[in-house]
Phi, psi and omega in degrees: 000008179083010179276125183298145177283128180280138180294147183289128177289144178301158183296326182298328181285340179269350182262122183300135181079005177292183185299320181292323182294319176297318178304311182297327183286322184262332184306303180304317180294317182286326172300318179293322180293318180292322177295322175297318176298317180297316176303317182289323176297320179293320182295318184290320178293324174296320180296314183297317180296322174294320178297318181295320181291324176296317180297318181294321181292320180294332179087177186244134170250130178241127181248127180229148175232000180217160178295327179293322179293323177292324174296321181287332173296318179292324175297317174297316179295322174303309184290323180273353187048046185288121177271169173051051179266129171239120182265127175254115178270116176270090194292134176272182181271329187302121185300319181295319177298314177303318182295317180294320181299322179295323177294316177297321180299321177300316178299321180297315180296324181293334175278001174098011186256149180275140180234127174244117184266122180246118173284075192282352181231028181269069176103172185294325181273001184292317179304311182295324179297312181296313184290324174297324181282345187256344189301313184298312174303318179296322179297327187263350181295136174278335181212141179237128180245127184239149177251339184226095180291348179273347182292129178294325178301309182293323177298319177296319180294328179295332177287349181259345183274148175253009184301135180269352180241112175251140177225132179251123173256164185304135164242043184082205183290352175299339180297322178304316176291322179303312180297316181301310178297321179296311183300320180276356180071027180269158174286153187281115180226134179298144189292331182270001178287126184274136173089151179257355182289162178236135179271185182298326181286329176292319182293317182295323182271354185304324178297316179295322179294316180297320179295318181295318181299319179297321178296327180277351179276169182300143176292148177298156183300131183093346184286154182266000176285136175235145176235128176237159182230122179253113191212153166251007180273152176277093185234159170243103181282152176300152179300140179101356176249120180282128183251128178245133182276134178264107178255012179058039180296317180295318178301316184290325178288320189278327186230152171085192001291157188276159170276131184266137170271170176270356183269188179239139180245150179246134181261124181280167181222157180259022183293337174287313182297329180274002175081019182272314185243146176294140182293320181294316182298320181298305184299323178291323175298323179289318176301315179298320179290322174300317182289318183291328188248356178074035178289147178238344181230156181228113176273111182290141167292144183298339180263002176292137184288153179299312184302319178292324179285331175299310183296319180298315177300319177295321186274336183252339182081002181289144171278120179273130183240123173255105184292154176260359178220168175301148188299335176302316181288315180302313181291327181290325176293315183080176353291149182220149179294157175296335180234132178241124182257142182210158168269174182299120183194177180301327190291341178285349172263324185272319184299316173307325177284320180290330185256018180304130178082001181269345185087005178276138178257149183235133177228147181237137185260127178290158178263123175288139178303330180292347178280343187287145179275167175294345182266356186286144183297146174302337183277350192298312180304309180295318181295315181295325175291323176295321175301316178289319186290334185266358182289136180252137175076026177236161175260137184261127178247150179288166179300139179296137183289141174247152179296147176300137176086002182300314183294328183283324182272328178062213189269000176299322180274005183265148177291137180265127181288160175219149177071208180289160178302145175277121183269146174273009185299314185291319180301318184291330184275344183278000000 
């Protein structure tokens, strides 16, 4: 009749309960489950992509208060290829810091980023004016980058943002203390701050500080908030915090390699200004280092006082240099000595990275406990020792010797400078 002959079915398909029967019973169900799982995975991926696109469209806000913080924001943006970045500078009072921040802001604009300069400390009404002007941007930002988690300004701003992506970039060695306190569930207190008591202002601000610390901690399991740490410091972050390594790739691409001099340079520190180290012991240590290693220049920290630098130039003969950019960029541009001497500070961690492949050596001089002042925090000795001991790619030097009777006589027996700083430039040329 023209009907095609059907193929003979296998025996298993004719037997009730056979392999084919089992396959027909389970196959459609398992197939539906697989298709349902695939649809769910695709839906979740689409939602994540939409969230990422929304965050990217909303843009990134970065809050900085120092030149080093802004440098590290640029390093982070270079590594993450972050688009739509707006850097908000919460300008401090210190003129040297402001000068370096303005130079760093120029570099940020050259990289194509927007920079917003806020006179955040210009009078009693400045904080309200600044926060009011930033609230709308904070509400819309998809990602917030901060440089100083200890800053009250930053802690207050964190309570206003809805951003699900938070990133902390290095503010120097303070990052090490931040991670330790975060992991231990402690309140955020700067390492050099003396005493554990809290004054009226601390107590009034405590709710904001506690809220900021919770935002900076790892998100609960299943939460959509993420916290990242961009650092060159040797830290072990708590579980749930993503750590990105800062290798100073942008700095090495943008500047150098430097021309090297045959001399030795000393890097200054603000440990005297923060009340950690006695002035007389510090100046004597600098003089001993300069004599032992033939140093000719002293690169001042931006927060070192003019009076101390006048005295240092007069007593050591060193040429005092006040950089207009963070030292990582100054050293990378050159000229720089083949050996750089430093006390425990951020640069013993960052300079070896920024100067990779240049042949420049970095050495760190330990702090003798006898140099500490009575106002130094009980944590100061251990913290400074940790900064030195964890530095990679540096040579460790013992504390510079001080003359006998220094502590007893103090500065009364020392020659007092007058007028402008005495430069060691003529001595170095002779």
